[in-house]
DRENDO-1510 file (C-alpha; in Angstrom, 1 decimal, always signed):
<recs>
REC; n; res; u; v; w
REC; 1; UNK; +23.8; +92.8; -55.3 .
REC; 2; UNK; +22.4; +93.6; -51.8 .
REC; 3; UNK; +18.8; +93.8; -53.1 .
REC; 4; UNK; +19.1; +90.4; -54.7 .
REC; 5; UNK; +20.5; +88.9; -51.5 .
REC; 6; UNK; +17.6; +90.3; -49.5 .
REC; 7; UNK; +14.9; +89.1; -51.9 .
REC; 8; UNK; +16.4; +85.7; -52.4 .
REC; 9; UNK; +18.0; +85.2; -48.9 .
REC; 10; UNK; +16.6; +81.6; -48.4 .
REC; 11; UNK; +17.9; +80.5; -51.8 .
REC; 12; UNK; +21.3; +82.1; -51.3 .
REC; 13; UNK; +21.6; +80.6; -47.8 .
REC; 14; UNK; +21.0; +77.1; -49.2 .
REC; 15; UNK; +23.5; +77.6; -52.0 .
REC; 16; UNK; +26.1; +79.0; -49.7 .
REC; 17; UNK; +25.6; +76.2; -47.2 .
REC; 18; UNK; +25.9; +73.6; -49.9 .
REC; 19; UNK; +29.1; +75.2; -51.3 .
REC; 20; UNK; +30.6; +75.5; -47.8 .
REC; 21; UNK; +30.0; +71.7; -47.3 .
REC; 22; UNK; +31.6; +71.0; -50.7 .
REC; 23; UNK; +34.7; +73.1; -49.8 .
REC; 24; UNK; +34.9; +71.3; -46.4 .
REC; 25; UNK; +34.9; +67.9; -48.1 .
REC; 26; UNK; +37.6; +68.9; -50.5 .
REC; 27; UNK; +39.8; +69.7; -47.6 .
REC; 28; UNK; +38.7; +66.7; -45.5 .
REC; 29; UNK; +39.2; +64.1; -48.2 .
REC; 30; UNK; +42.5; +65.5; -49.5 .
REC; 31; UNK; +45.4; +63.0; -49.0 .
REC; 32; UNK; +47.7; +64.5; -46.4 .
REC; 33; UNK; +51.4; +64.8; -47.3 .
REC; 34; UNK; +52.4; +62.9; -44.1 .
REC; 35; UNK; +50.9; +61.7; -40.8 .
REC; 36; UNK; +50.4; +64.0; -37.8 .
REC; 37; UNK; +53.8; +62.9; -36.5 .
REC; 38; UNK; +55.6; +64.4; -39.5 .
REC; 39; UNK; +59.3; +63.5; -40.1 .
REC; 40; UNK; +62.2; +62.7; -37.8 .
REC; 41; UNK; +64.1; +66.0; -37.5 .
REC; 42; UNK; +67.5; +64.1; -37.9 .
REC; 43; UNK; +67.0; +61.6; -40.8 .
REC; 44; UNK; +64.0; +63.5; -42.3 .
REC; 45; UNK; +62.2; +60.2; -42.9 .
REC; 46; UNK; +58.5; +59.9; -42.0 .
REC; 47; UNK; +58.0; +58.9; -38.3 .
REC; 48; UNK; +56.3; +55.5; -37.8 .
REC; 49; UNK; +52.8; +55.3; -36.3 .
REC; 50; UNK; +54.0; +52.7; -33.8 .
REC; 51; UNK; +54.5; +54.4; -30.4 .
REC; 52; UNK; +57.3; +52.0; -29.6 .
REC; 53; UNK; +59.4; +53.2; -32.6 .
REC; 54; UNK; +60.1; +56.8; -31.6 .
REC; 55; UNK; +60.8; +58.9; -28.5 .
REC; 56; UNK; +59.7; +62.4; -27.6 .
REC; 57; UNK; +62.6; +64.2; -26.0 .
REC; 58; UNK; +61.6; +66.5; -23.1 .
REC; 59; UNK; +64.6; +68.7; -23.4 .
REC; 60; UNK; +63.6; +70.0; -26.9 .
REC; 61; UNK; +60.2; +68.4; -27.5 .
REC; 62; UNK; +61.5; +66.8; -30.6 .
REC; 63; UNK; +60.3; +63.4; -31.7 .
REC; 64; UNK; +63.2; +61.2; -32.7 .
REC; 65; UNK; +62.9; +57.9; -34.5 .
REC; 66; UNK; +64.5; +54.9; -32.8 .
REC; 67; UNK; +66.9; +54.4; -35.7 .
REC; 68; UNK; +68.5; +57.8; -35.1 .
REC; 69; UNK; +68.4; +57.4; -31.3 .
REC; 70; UNK; +70.2; +54.0; -31.4 .
REC; 71; UNK; +72.8; +55.2; -34.0 .
REC; 72; UNK; +73.6; +58.3; -31.9 .
REC; 73; UNK; +73.8; +56.2; -28.7 .
REC; 74; UNK; +76.2; +53.7; -30.3 .
REC; 75; UNK; +78.4; +56.6; -31.5 .
REC; 76; UNK; +78.5; +58.1; -28.0 .
REC; 77; UNK; +79.4; +54.7; -26.5 .
REC; 78; UNK; +82.2; +54.1; -29.0 .
REC; 79; UNK; +83.7; +57.5; -28.1 .
REC; 80; UNK; +83.1; +56.8; -24.4 .
REC; 81; UNK; +81.0; +60.0; -24.0 .
REC; 82; UNK; +78.1; +60.6; -21.7 .
REC; 83; UNK; +74.7; +60.0; -23.3 .
REC; 84; UNK; +73.0; +63.1; -24.8 .
REC; 85; UNK; +69.9; +64.0; -26.7 .
REC; 86; UNK; +70.6; +63.2; -30.4 .
REC; 87; UNK; +69.0; +66.5; -31.5 .
REC; 88; UNK; +69.9; +69.3; -29.1 .
REC; 89; UNK; +72.9; +67.5; -27.5 .
REC; 90; UNK; +71.9; +68.2; -24.0 .
REC; 91; UNK; +72.7; +65.5; -21.4 .
REC; 92; UNK; +70.0; +62.9; -20.8 .
REC; 93; UNK; +67.8; +64.5; -18.1 .
REC; 94; UNK; +66.9; +63.0; -14.7 .
REC; 95; UNK; +63.2; +62.6; -13.9 .
REC; 96; UNK; +63.2; +65.9; -12.0 .
REC; 97; UNK; +64.8; +67.6; -15.0 .
REC; 98; UNK; +62.3; +66.0; -17.3 .
REC; 99; UNK; +59.5; +67.7; -15.4 .
REC; 100; UNK; +61.3; +71.0; -15.4 .
REC; 101; UNK; +62.0; +70.9; -19.1 .
REC; 102; UNK; +58.5; +69.9; -19.9 .
REC; 103; UNK; +56.9; +72.7; -17.9 .
REC; 104; UNK; +59.4; +75.1; -19.5 .
REC; 105; UNK; +58.3; +74.0; -22.9 .
REC; 106; UNK; +54.6; +74.4; -21.9 .
REC; 107; UNK; +55.3; +77.9; -20.7 .
REC; 108; UNK; +56.8; +78.6; -24.1 .
REC; 109; UNK; +53.5; +77.5; -25.7 .
REC; 110; UNK; +54.9; +74.3; -27.2 .
REC; 111; UNK; +51.8; +72.3; -28.4 .
REC; 112; UNK; +53.7; +68.9; -28.3 .
REC; 113; UNK; +54.6; +69.4; -24.6 .
REC; 114; UNK; +51.1; +70.6; -23.8 .
REC; 115; UNK; +49.6; +67.5; -25.5 .
REC; 116; UNK; +52.0; +65.2; -23.6 .
REC; 117; UNK; +51.1; +66.8; -20.3 .
REC; 118; UNK; +47.4; +66.4; -21.2 .
REC; 119; UNK; +48.0; +62.7; -21.8 .
REC; 120; UNK; +49.7; +62.4; -18.4 .
REC; 121; UNK; +46.8; +64.1; -16.7 .
REC; 122; UNK; +44.3; +61.9; -18.5 .
REC; 123; UNK; +46.2; +58.7; -17.4 .
REC; 124; UNK; +45.9; +59.9; -13.8 .
REC; 125; UNK; +42.1; +60.4; -14.2 .
REC; 126; UNK; +42.4; +64.2; -14.1 .
REC; 127; UNK; +40.1; +64.8; -17.1 .
REC; 128; UNK; +39.6; +68.5; -16.3 .
REC; 129; UNK; +43.3; +69.3; -16.6 .
REC; 130; UNK; +43.7; +67.0; -19.6 .
REC; 131; UNK; +40.9; +68.8; -21.4 .
REC; 132; UNK; +42.6; +72.1; -20.6 .
REC; 133; UNK; +46.0; +71.1; -21.9 .
REC; 134; UNK; +44.5; +69.5; -25.0 .
REC; 135; UNK; +42.4; +72.6; -25.8 .
REC; 136; UNK; +45.5; +74.8; -25.6 .
REC; 137; UNK; +47.5; +72.5; -27.8 .
REC; 138; UNK; +44.7; +72.2; -30.3 .
REC; 139; UNK; +44.4; +76.0; -30.5 .
REC; 140; UNK; +48.1; +75.9; -31.5 .
REC; 141; UNK; +47.4; +73.4; -34.3 .
REC; 142; UNK; +48.3; +70.1; -32.7 .
REC; 143; UNK; +46.4; +67.3; -34.6 .
REC; 144; UNK; +46.8; +64.7; -31.8 .
REC; 145; UNK; +45.3; +67.2; -29.3 .
REC; 146; UNK; +42.3; +67.6; -31.7 .
REC; 147; UNK; +41.9; +63.9; -31.9 .
REC; 148; UNK; +41.9; +63.5; -28.1 .
REC; 149; UNK; +39.5; +66.3; -27.7 .
REC; 150; UNK; +37.2; +64.5; -30.1 .
REC; 151; UNK; +37.3; +61.4; -27.9 .
REC; 152; UNK; +36.7; +63.5; -24.7 .
REC; 153; UNK; +33.6; +65.2; -26.2 .
REC; 154; UNK; +32.4; +61.8; -27.5 .
REC; 155; UNK; +32.6; +60.2; -24.0 .
REC; 156; UNK; +31.9; +63.2; -21.9 .
REC; 157; UNK; +35.2; +63.1; -20.0 .
REC; 158; UNK; +36.1; +66.4; -18.4 .
REC; 159; UNK; +33.4; +68.1; -20.6 .
REC; 160; UNK; +29.8; +67.7; -21.4 .
REC; 161; UNK; +29.1; +65.2; -24.2 .
REC; 162; UNK; +28.8; +66.9; -27.6 .
REC; 163; UNK; +28.8; +64.8; -30.8 .
REC; 164; UNK; +29.0; +67.8; -33.0 .
REC; 165; UNK; +32.1; +69.1; -31.4 .
REC; 166; UNK; +33.5; +65.6; -31.3 .
REC; 167; UNK; +33.2; +65.3; -35.0 .
REC; 168; UNK; +34.6; +68.7; -35.6 .
REC; 169; UNK; +37.8; +68.0; -33.6 .
REC; 170; UNK; +38.1; +64.6; -35.2 .
REC; 171; UNK; +37.8; +66.1; -38.7 .
REC; 172; UNK; +40.5; +68.7; -37.9 .
REC; 173; UNK; +42.8; +65.9; -36.7 .
REC; 174; UNK; +42.1; +63.9; -39.8 .
REC; 175; UNK; +42.9; +66.9; -42.0 .
REC; 176; UNK; +46.1; +67.2; -40.0 .
REC; 177; UNK; +47.2; +63.6; -41.0 .
REC; 178; UNK; +45.9; +61.6; -38.0 .
REC; 179; UNK; +45.0; +58.1; -39.3 .
REC; 180; UNK; +43.2; +57.1; -36.1 .
REC; 181; UNK; +40.9; +60.1; -36.5 .
REC; 182; UNK; +40.1; +58.8; -40.0 .
REC; 183; UNK; +39.1; +55.4; -38.6 .
REC; 184; UNK; +36.8; +57.0; -36.1 .
REC; 185; UNK; +35.2; +59.2; -38.8 .
REC; 186; UNK; +34.8; +56.0; -41.0 .
REC; 187; UNK; +33.0; +54.3; -38.1 .
REC; 188; UNK; +30.7; +57.4; -37.6 .
REC; 189; UNK; +29.9; +57.5; -41.4 .
REC; 190; UNK; +29.2; +53.8; -41.4 .
REC; 191; UNK; +26.8; +54.1; -38.4 .
REC; 192; UNK; +24.9; +56.9; -40.2 .
REC; 193; UNK; +24.7; +54.9; -43.5 .
REC; 194; UNK; +27.3; +56.9; -45.5 .
REC; 195; UNK; +29.3; +53.9; -46.6 .
REC; 196; UNK; +31.0; +55.6; -49.5 .
REC; 197; UNK; +32.4; +58.4; -47.2 .
REC; 198; UNK; +33.5; +55.7; -44.7 .
REC; 199; UNK; +35.4; +54.0; -47.5 .
REC; 200; UNK; +37.1; +57.2; -48.5 .
REC; 201; UNK; +38.3; +57.8; -45.0 .
REC; 202; UNK; +39.7; +54.3; -44.7 .
REC; 203; UNK; +41.5; +54.5; -48.0 .
REC; 204; UNK; +43.3; +57.6; -46.9 .
REC; 205; UNK; +44.2; +56.1; -43.5 .
REC; 206; UNK; +45.4; +52.9; -45.2 .
REC; 207; UNK; +47.8; +54.8; -47.5 .
REC; 208; UNK; +49.2; +56.4; -44.4 .
REC; 209; UNK; +50.1; +53.0; -43.0 .
REC; 210; UNK; +47.3; +52.4; -40.5 .
REC; 211; UNK; +46.9; +48.7; -39.9 .
REC; 212; UNK; +43.5; +49.1; -38.3 .
REC; 213; UNK; +42.2; +50.9; -41.4 .
REC; 214; UNK; +43.5; +48.1; -43.7 .
REC; 215; UNK; +41.5; +45.5; -41.7 .
REC; 216; UNK; +38.4; +47.6; -41.9 .
REC; 217; UNK; +39.0; +48.3; -45.6 .
REC; 218; UNK; +39.1; +44.5; -46.3 .
REC; 219; UNK; +35.6; +44.3; -44.8 .
REC; 220; UNK; +34.5; +47.2; -47.0 .
REC; 221; UNK; +35.9; +45.4; -50.1 .
REC; 222; UNK; +34.1; +42.2; -49.2 .
REC; 223; UNK; +30.9; +44.2; -49.0 .
REC; 224; UNK; +31.4; +45.3; -52.6 .
REC; 225; UNK; +31.8; +49.1; -51.7 .
REC; 226; UNK; +35.2; +49.4; -53.3 .
REC; 227; UNK; +36.9; +47.6; -56.2 .
REC; 228; UNK; +39.8; +45.2; -56.1 .
REC; 229; UNK; +42.0; +47.8; -57.9 .
REC; 230; UNK; +41.2; +50.5; -55.2 .
REC; 231; UNK; +42.0; +48.0; -52.4 .
REC; 232; UNK; +45.3; +47.0; -54.1 .
REC; 233; UNK; +46.3; +50.7; -54.5 .
REC; 234; UNK; +45.7; +51.4; -50.8 .
REC; 235; UNK; +47.7; +48.3; -49.8 .
REC; 236; UNK; +50.6; +49.2; -52.1 .
REC; 237; UNK; +50.9; +52.6; -50.5 .
</recs>
């Protein structure tokens, strides 16, 4: 009751804090159903991690795998039709139309478009605008935006350095299926001496297809932190 809470507040606080950490870890170390990219909206197969194997369409903000894009383009060529978006069927936009479409999607609170605009601003060295776009996209649940905010807080780009906030955003990205976020968390845990937690992050990222995590996981295996069976299971996935 209330009287018990008042008399034993320090004890309750410690217990609640410990339980909150346990619940957070349950969420953090749960194997995501897919990566942060999700599935191709056409073939419904998981999108690859390789950036060169898919395209984000500015007209509809859909990420289409190269297989579906090529198949649709070949179909259009055979029928001697003008090239269109394989998802929304709009004509392939000019660069000027690309910008207009993207800004329209941003005005509609599309987190993917916001994150893309943030990346463009970052590439130009406009870290302040990048941080703003990433923050808005993250508030709408975009895992990649959380990942990039984690990096900006870590390096102090467009914002004051803050390791605690960096870890928070990186963890949210990892929960959202971002394997690169897992690798960064594994590096942090290794630096702080939490090798078992580092290994757990790498195993999850490896089962998502992250080549970098597999390389790091091999080093963890050689150090004796994980068994041969665990390594084999991660590689099979």
